[in-house]
C-alpha positions as a Python dict, from the first residue, in 0.01 Angstrom:
ca = {
    (1, 'M'): (0, 0, 0),
    (2, 'T'): (215, 372, -104),
    (3, 'Q'): (78, 657, 52),
    (4, 'E'): (54, 986, -145),
    (5, 'I'): (161, 1318, 35),
    (6, 'I'): (-182, 1481, -18),
    (7, 'R'): (-129, 1849, -1),
    (8, 'P'): (-409, 2133, 169),
    (9, 'T'): (-563, 2333, -49),
    (10, 'N'): (-421, 2670, 93),
    (11, 'T'): (-110, 2672, 177),
    (12, 'E'): (-138, 3088, 130),
    (13, 'N'): (-254, 3102, 447),
    (14, 'Y'): (74, 2955, 632),
    (15, 'I'): (365, 3167, 732),
    (16, 'S'): (714, 3014, 704),
    (17, 'N'): (1049, 3098, 823),
    (18, 'E'): (1187, 3276, 589),
    (19, 'T'): (857, 3537, 641),
    (20, 'N'): (892, 3820, 897),
    (21, 'P'): (563, 3959, 947),
    (22, 'F'): (741, 4250, 1182),
    (23, 'K'): (912, 4555, 1008),
    (24, 'K'): (1261, 4612, 1162),
    (25, 'I'): (1387, 4917, 1238),
    (26, 'S'): (1747, 4996, 1223),
    (27, 'R'): (1999, 4935, 1440),
    (28, 'T'): (2099, 5331, 1409),
    (29, 'K'): (1710, 5428, 1451),
    (30, 'R'): (1688, 5208, 1730),
    (31, 'V'): (2022, 5387, 1921),
    (32, 'I'): (1866, 5735, 1826),
    (33, 'M'): (1489, 5620, 2015),
    (34, 'G'): (1739, 5557, 2309),
    (35, 'V'): (1885, 5812, 2324),
    (36, 'G'): (1552, 6058, 2326),
    (37, 'L'): (1430, 5828, 2561),
    (38, 'G'): (1683, 5900, 2746),
    (39, 'I'): (1743, 6228, 2782),
    (40, 'S'): (1318, 6241, 2820),
    (41, 'C'): (1384, 6006, 3158),
    (42, 'G'): (1653, 6323, 3225),
    (43, 'V'): (1389, 6606, 3205),
    (44, 'I'): (1144, 6328, 3413),
    (45, 'T'): (1424, 6295, 3698),
    (46, 'N'): (1456, 6645, 3742),
    (47, 'G'): (1111, 6725, 3701),
    (48, 'F'): (1045, 6510, 3964),
    (49, 'Y'): (1321, 6644, 4214),
    (50, 'K'): (1168, 7018, 4147),
    (51, 'R'): (1482, 7123, 3938),
    (52, 'P'): (1501, 7329, 3618),
    (53, 'M'): (1494, 7118, 3330),
    (54, 'G'): (1851, 7160, 3217),
    (55, 'S'): (2038, 7181, 3532),
    (56, 'N'): (2256, 6865, 3611),
    (57, 'P'): (2342, 6731, 3257),
    (58, 'H'): (2520, 6448, 3340),
    (59, 'V'): (2157, 6311, 3425),
    (60, 'H'): (2108, 6331, 3128),
    (61, 'A'): (2378, 6213, 2970),
    (62, 'L'): (2397, 5905, 3221),
    (63, 'W'): (1993, 5810, 3066),
    (64, 'A'): (2119, 5888, 2677),
    (65, 'V'): (2400, 5674, 2750),
    (66, 'A'): (2199, 5398, 2926),
    (67, 'L'): (1930, 5372, 2740),
    (68, 'G'): (2087, 5444, 2410),
    (69, 'T'): (2348, 5115, 2475),
    (70, 'L'): (2028, 4888, 2565),
    (71, 'M'): (1861, 5021, 2254),
    (72, 'Y'): (2191, 4888, 2080),
    (73, 'K'): (2179, 4608, 2230),
    (74, 'S'): (1860, 4427, 2241),
    (75, 'Y'): (1874, 4471, 1882),
    (76, 'D'): (1984, 4095, 1812),
    (77, 'F'): (1800, 3946, 2011),
    (78, 'N'): (1495, 4129, 1917),
    (79, 'D'): (1546, 3944, 1594),
    (80, 'Y'): (1624, 3635, 1732),
    (81, 'I'): (1270, 3648, 1971),
    (82, 'V'): (1111, 3683, 1606),
    (83, 'K'): (1276, 3397, 1438),
    (84, 'R'): (1247, 3185, 1779),
    (85, 'E'): (857, 3276, 1766),
    (86, 'I'): (759, 3204, 1373),
    (87, 'F'): (995, 2907, 1430),
    (88, 'T'): (718, 2796, 1700),
    (89, 'L'): (437, 2934, 1484),
    (90, 'S'): (592, 2691, 1220),
    (91, 'I'): (612, 2378, 1424),
    (92, 'H'): (219, 2425, 1524),
    (93, 'Q'): (135, 2507, 1166),
    (94, 'Q'): (274, 2187, 1067),
    (95, 'R'): (77, 1946, 1306),
    (96, 'V'): (-242, 2131, 1196),
    (97, 'R'): (-118, 2081, 871),
    (98, 'E'): (-81, 1712, 914),
    (99, 'Q'): (-430, 1685, 1150),
    (100, 'E'): (-576, 1837, 814),
    (101, 'L'): (-436, 1549, 595),
    (102, 'L'): (-504, 1301, 827),
    (103, 'K'): (-901, 1461, 824),
    (104, 'Q'): (-884, 1422, 492),
    (105, 'E'): (-757, 1071, 394),
    (106, 'L'): (-1000, 967, 629),
    (107, 'K'): (-1336, 1165, 512),
    (108, 'E'): (-1208, 1004, 94),
    (109, 'K'): (-1169, 641, 279),
    (110, 'F'): (-1467, 627, 456),
    (111, 'G'): (-1631, 855, 235),
    (112, 'N'): (-1794, 1107, 527),
}
């Protein structure tokens, strides 16, 4: 008894490993966003302690360096997480395909 492979008809609905549904932000833009967030955190910190907005510029610089570095380092980690989730999703979709094929074979075999 040979088993022929039956393929689902709507394969375009499945996500493959090559497909990344998320738009990737460049590393430069992420660093600029981190520096901007850092400066904003410096302003908020000065406001929290009721100081003038431009006082203690080292606070702004510290936050800018910290968040800029964090955004730079998280670039590859974010890509790793997205690829891992897509890989997990493709494994799940493969199981769904196998179940669809089994249902289709049973339907053809028993006619119901």
